[in-house]
Steps between C-alpha positions, in 0.01 A plus 500: 500500500855395407462136592522173305252216497670186368248229421771234482347376170186390681170485310163631618220292345123526457450842661173687461474874572182697439373840607448866430609843615866421568738695281726207407423127499770234508689280740702816568268798465769769476878473497673833563880495505535126569590180313297184444695208358493127428125437533245322280121512486292230329127464431402820681171678436473873569200725459542846645426860423644719379850345455610134519804285429608161623811593695533879540222757456733804494879486467634843593876557514538127560640184344334176396755232416472134395126473560228341288131430461352190334140436390351790696179695441473876559182703459469871582345826383810712435849340505573126474840333486617140495768577759499877574213749476689830471869591498623850581791711629823323402380146563662189356349171386763246398511130416123462551230333293129433472358193323142400421333805656139595433496878537189715476453870551158652450373830632355843444837679500844435349584128499846338479555123485839333456629145506785591737440865597173694487650847457846660513439848633865609505760534226771456765398139579677197351370165377780256410524132407126438544243317293129439479286241324143582603202280423286810443521876559178699462425864570192709432388830642332831429826697473857405406548125466844339480593135517811301417661163546787647706384849612150639472585869482719774631662834448573577138875508558575185699731237355604149586857433601597175332382158393133513589275259317129472451304243306144604421 
């Protein structure tokens, strides 16, 4: 916790992650109290249960800054995000984007699929100066189903800080 990973604007390309029974799938499974910045991911394919996102599976009391995903594919049973799976506990996502993502969430419980973020589980988190232009966002399940070009779902009282854009 409380560290910074600076990607130096490097790009990770053509990654493939598949599997089951890990809580959070992504290049960084769980970020708790730390910062990830200046990193890109292109042409990644992720298939994991129950939660998956290209860069960060769970962002908890952390910061994601100046990161992006391009032309990635995410497939999971519960929460799918183009860049982040779930955000909670005073986290910040700023100056990030996701372009050309194919996002699919399909399962027997609640399903959330978002072009940039799968689900915002905390009203105290901030998303600022971000955008998303997904290729497709699909969600289907037996219970609550939420999908969106920027954020798939979240608490009923969360709000975006400023200048976030999504293009369905």
